[in-house]
Steps between C-alpha positions, in 0.01 A plus 500: 500500500818320605718699739799265488595550134835679504580723205836655411523810282785519247607837357778606264592868516727750333531870587150530646583670830235764431225248419558170677383623845149542356511148356618355831234692691235329288653159565533554874143633512344179370194364681679164479864596564786314332736299715809632326618764254818436302650778288795458268655833401642481148792737561315820597695822555227721646461409867253216445625307802447793736151557360408135559645488852308817588179307427589181688810335643339157456519503120764268357722722286768366264707712264667357189691633202270618223388205288145585393158473663442137409815375673439725801149363542628145457734555794217650708267208430767244581576677830134480612436243772124433469303265277301782338668793326336820378673743264483878510679749276687766696279785374153342513225485763295222654153577623445396864305183412750367246648219710183420695315435176790290373478281809123464451559398139754236601263371768222470242722327242767302689642337185599839358868598523517809275274803538462856376243778534347783305677835524463871441763771451604836639759767424552758225474251212208301641155464347210626712294217654718240329379139537752253357256211464267722298776514235512121461381399150133398492458128545837430661367479858185326376709204389553416869253407778302798628620697806335409829294736714819651651645580158753215516555298183673163472651506152647149510844373399724456193403847373802610297297523177238744632762710681711531185195645326423736787689563823291682764762452773692785664776387742384722789171308510647149515536249782629144456636202686870444550454142379361621166778756459765233546317245284458732202860626503438848641644818351749454218769769551591510129196726450556713810542833322223463245192715541283187472708258710207428734293348214749213484432419866124523443524250212680256728247545780192447285655200324582317823255636758129511575388857444233717660427871501310762697277729293503769767760775458744456790809661347589840353796523262693823465520646150771760450775592256761307697335162456750229405316382187359823366603470130248246380649436156819364659306303760305309234813438293665358812191289566530342155867416560422369849238267350752371245756440775247329726416264215869432435559435871268200475274538805186569296313184392489437122118530496543875550709547184223671300410720799862615527518576127180705515615683814824600323301632202266691733797646691662625180173659388463673837862616484448649155175667602664657805802614298257678267318657796835610645587656160815288489493426128851357482416242766163437334675408176760295686227289662332453163826392335530213749135392476268345246312801363210275399419449866452876553145640492415692183510838675849429634619390156384832354680689776813302419479598133463864604798471736718346229404776256583760763838334554588580138466868576822683592325617819418147624 
């Protein structure tokens, strides 16, 4: 394993004084330590700076006016000084081998410039023994070359189509080259406050980079009521609009037109399904009114009819 590969860690934070010391402890406890940690504080009011400085005085800390997690992370990434940059959410945990395995992956596949790993979860809203890759639709991973003996898998390049159909990436598990970040356009701040803003960055990465993943769980994501993107119906509605805007912005090649159209349909279906699960019937009907009902599965169409009938009741 190379010992000269320098990795920066970029973190955006907001009012996590009570949690971020645990996250930083996991980063500083890596078997392969990062060369630099850069944190951009998105206008916290809870003593976040003091909590960070109590952990280490060597962490680069920058505070800005509140502008959303996407913009804060953009500033953190662009402040990093090394060629390789790893992301970590301010409330998540890395297992001790996270970075050492990432370096081994990059040594094994030197043409790769975008990587992610499998992850689990913890916290009050987590699923016991959660394995994110186990939730990937059957056949998706099989469309790529098989993982090697270490569990590393070179997925290839120009992968926007597959990643629109299924996105197994969580930001805390990613590591990428600075050159790729700059080449693909990086984080677009217009989506900074959306619950799904990070998907836009993933689409750019997998379109322009060579992608590989680690099947071993090296990351644990915190699941709790304060998560930024907890209302799924809104997240999927925002995803559909973000896809439309990305297409209008012109950076997606024309060959992906049908993939974008299908991804918008799928996002609207997911939004409607989640609105139903959340018992938000008004929002459920609002989503349906802006969609082609014929694209909805039969079961969802029947639920929509029921919801409309209920809306005619004086109690609705």
